C-alpha positions in Angstrom: -25.3 -45.2 -71.2 -22.8 -42.8 -71.6 -22.9 -39.9 -69.0 -24.0 -36.7 -71.1 -24.6 -34.5 -68.1 -23.1 -31.3 -67.7 -20.6 -29.7 -65.5 -19.3 -26.9 -65.5 -16.1 -25.4 -63.9 -16.6 -24.0 -60.3 -15.8 -20.6 -59.8 -13.9 -19.7 -56.5 -11.8 -16.3 -56.8 -8.8 -16.1 -54.4 -9.4 -19.5 -53.2 -7.3 -22.6 -54.4 -9.5 -24.6 -56.6 -8.4 -27.9 -55.2 -9.3 -26.8 -51.7 -12.7 -25.5 -52.7 -13.7 -28.4 -54.2 -12.4 -30.7 -51.1 -15.1 -28.7 -48.9 -18.3 -29.2 -51.1 -19.7 -32.7 -50.7 -19.3 -35.6 -54.0 -23.0 -35.9 -54.0 -23.2 -32.1 -55.0 -20.6 -31.0 -57.6 -22.4 -27.7 -59.0 -22.3 -25.7 -61.1 -21.3 -22.6 -58.9 -20.9 -19.4 -60.7 -21.7 -17.3 -57.3 -18.3 -16.1 -55.2 -20.3 -15.6 -52.4 -21.9 -18.9 -52.2 -18.6 -20.8 -52.5 -17.4 -18.7 -49.7 -20.8 -19.7 -48.0 -19.5 -23.3 -47.8 -15.9 -23.2 -47.0 -17.1 -21.3 -44.0 -19.6 -24.0 -42.8 -16.7 -26.9 -43.6 -14.4 -25.1 -41.9 -16.6 -24.3 -38.5 -18.0 -28.1 -38.8 -14.3 -29.1 -38.4 -13.9 -26.7 -35.3 -14.3 -28.4 -31.4 -15.1 -26.1 -28.7 -12.6 -26.5 -26.3 -14.2 -25.9 -22.5 -13.0 -23.0 -19.8 -9.6 -23.6 -18.8 -8.7 -21.4 -15.3 -5.1 -21.0 -14.9 -3.9 -20.0 -10.7 -1.6 -19.6 -9.2 -0.5 -18.9 -5.3 2.7 -16.8 -4.6 4.5 -18.4 -1.8 6.1 -15.9 0.2 10.0 -17.0 1.5 9.8 -14.2 4.3 6.3 -14.1 6.0 5.3 -10.4 5.9 7.3 -9.3 2.9 5.7 -5.9 1.5 7.3 -7.5 -1.7 4.8 -7.2 -4.7 6.4 -9.2 -7.2 5.6 -12.7 -8.1 8.3 -14.2 -8.7 12.0 -15.4 -6.7 14.4 -12.6 -5.9 17.7 -13.3 -6.9 18.9 -13.5 -3.3 16.9 -14.6 -0.3 18.1 -14.5 3.2 15.7 -15.6 6.0 15.7 -14.9 9.7 18.0 -17.5 10.6 20.4 -16.0 8.4 20.9 -13.1 10.9 20.7 -15.0 13.8 24.1 -15.7 13.3 25.9 -12.3 12.9 26.0 -9.2 15.4 26.2 -6.7 12.3 24.3 -6.2 9.1 27.4 -5.7 6.8 28.8 -9.4 7.6 25.4 -10.7 7.3 25.0 -9.7 3.9 28.8 -9.9 2.4 28.5 -13.6 3.3 25.6 -14.3 0.7 25.7 -11.4 -1.7 29.1 -11.5 -3.3 27.8 -9.2 -5.9 27.1 -6.5 -2.8 30.4 -4.4 -2.4 30.4 -2.0 0.3 32.5 1.4 -0.2 32.3 3.4 3.6 28.2 4.2 4.0 27.7 3.7 0.2 26.8 0.0 -1.6 26.7 -1.2 -5.2 25.4 -4.1 -6.6 27.1 -5.1 -9.7 28.3 -1.8 -10.4 25.0 -0.2 -9.8 23.4 2.1 -7.1 21.2 0.0 -4.7 18.5 1.3 -2.7 17.4 0.3 0.5 13.6 -0.3 1.3 12.5 -1.6 4.9 9.0 -2.9 5.5 8.2 -1.7 1.4 9.6 2.2 2.7 12.1 3.0 0.5 14.9 4.9 2.7 16.6 8.2 2.4 19.8 8.3 0.7 21.9 8.7 3.5 20.3 6.1 5.2 23.2 3.2 6.1 22.0 -0.3 5.8 24.3 -1.2 9.4 21.9 0.9 11.3 19.3 -2.1 11.5 20.2 -4.6 13.8 20.0 -7.8 12.8 18.2 -9.4 15.4 15.5 -7.1 14.1 15.5 -8.9 11.2 13.2 -11.2 9.6 14.0 -11.7 6.2 16.4 -9.9 3.2 15.5 -10.0 -0.2 17.4 -8.4 -3.7 15.9 -7.4 -6.2 17.1 -6.5 -9.7 16.0 -6.4 -13.6 11.8 -6.4 -14.0 11.7 -6.7 -10.3 13.2 -3.7 -9.3 11.9 -2.1 -12.3 8.5 -2.3 -10.8 9.6 0.1 -8.0 11.2 2.5 -10.5 15.1 1.4 -8.9 18.2 -0.4 -10.7 18.4 -2.8 -7.4 16.9 -3.0 -4.0 17.8 -4.2 -1.0 14.4 -5.5 0.4 14.7 -5.5 4.1 11.4 -6.8 6.2 11.6 -6.5 9.7 9.9 -9.0 12.8 6.3 -7.9 13.6 6.0 -6.1 16.5 9.6 -5.0 16.7 9.8 -1.4 17.6 11.3 0.7 14.8 13.5 3.6 15.4 13.2 6.9 13.5 16.6 6.1 11.9 15.9 2.5 10.9 12.5 3.8 9.1 13.7 7.2 8.1 10.7 9.0 10.0 10.8 11.2 12.8 9.1 10.4 16.4 6.5 12.5 17.7 5.3 12.0 21.1 1.9 13.2 21.7 0.4 14.1 25.2 -3.1 13.6 25.4 -5.1 14.9 22.2 -4.1 18.6 22.3 -1.1 21.1 23.1 -1.1 22.5 26.4 -2.1 26.2 25.7 -3.1 29.1 28.2 -6.5 30.6 27.7 -6.2 34.2 28.3 -8.4 35.7 31.4 -8.7 38.9 32.5 -7.8 39.6 36.0 -10.1 41.5 38.3 -9.0 41.5 41.5 -7.0 44.7 41.1 -9.3 47.9 39.9 -8.8 48.7 36.9 -10.6 51.3 34.6 -12.5 49.2 32.0 -14.2 51.4 29.1 -15.2 48.2 27.0 -18.1 45.7 28.1 -17.0 42.6 28.8 -18.9 40.1 26.2 -16.7 37.0 25.7 -18.4 34.1 24.8 -15.9 31.8 26.0 -15.2 32.6 29.7 -13.0 29.9 30.9 -11.4 27.1 29.8 -8.4 24.9 31.3 -6.4 21.9 29.7 -4.7 21.3 32.6 -7.3 20.6 35.3 -6.1 17.2 37.4 -8.5 15.3 39.3 -7.8 12.4 41.8 -10.6 9.3 42.6 -12.4 10.8 45.9 -11.2 14.0 45.8 -12.9 17.0 44.1 -11.2 19.6 42.4 -12.3 23.3 42.9 -11.3 26.2 40.1 -12.6 29.7 40.0 -13.2 31.5 37.1 -14.3 35.5 36.4 -17.6 36.0 34.7 -18.8 38.7 32.0 -20.6 42.3 32.5 -23.1 40.2 31.0 -25.4 38.2 33.7 -27.6 35.2 32.7 -27.2 31.1 31.8 -23.9 30.0 31.7 -23.4 26.6 30.0 -20.0 24.2 31.5 -18.4 21.8 29.5 -16.2 19.5 31.5 -14.1 16.6 29.4 -11.6 14.4 30.4 -9.2 11.0 29.9 -8.3 9.0 32.5 -5.4 6.9 32.5 -6.6 4.1 31.0 -7.8 6.0 27.7 -11.5 6.4 29.0 -13.0 9.8 27.4 -15.6 11.2 29.3 -17.8 14.5 28.7 -20.3 16.5 30.8 -22.7 19.3 30.1 -24.6 21.5 32.8 -26.0 24.8 33.2 -25.8 27.4 35.8 -27.7 30.8 36.2 -25.5 33.7 36.8 -26.6 36.8 38.1 
């Protein structure tokens, strides 16, 4: 008996009809007139074809060619000179010109490929008048030349990135910083104290809160140290505070009181 089942055309606006029919099972050639139902079946069919991948972790570890380098770039520098290279030279200019042909010296100025080049020492940018020849080659742990995106990270066109050996004494000229020698933990000052060893006419009453202060009182082990001072006009209980530091950096402090009449 001939098939007399009536089939309507599948309605799928804005979707290729051939593709839509492929997503519908052969056993369910339905008369679909609802656009939303067609789109739903298409989404279900596409989801079934998808495969959920496991999480993929990509990790990398930066390999520092120069130990203790403060260079924050993760890609290798265009030029890298290790510590052993500088052991062969007595001055920085010869050490650089032997390996970096694009570096040109013009007096105290340097250029790299016709661009001005900045000098960084241990990650610190040097002043414009800093001379690379002032660096001792024996103090150098390595050197990198940064250009392009690497130097742009520091806001420069090109950088001569110098790393000094750990523990080396860095002079003020090589670091572009001033050195300050601090004796103790405060500057010596002369504390004012009135002299009463000569009779004078004093109209005001002496009500000073701090009577005596001496930052230069030195003592020795086994020996006592004496000091004297004039009290104020008002008798009462005086508080003594003794603080100091020994040759090994040990700090001490003692507080006691005495009655002054």
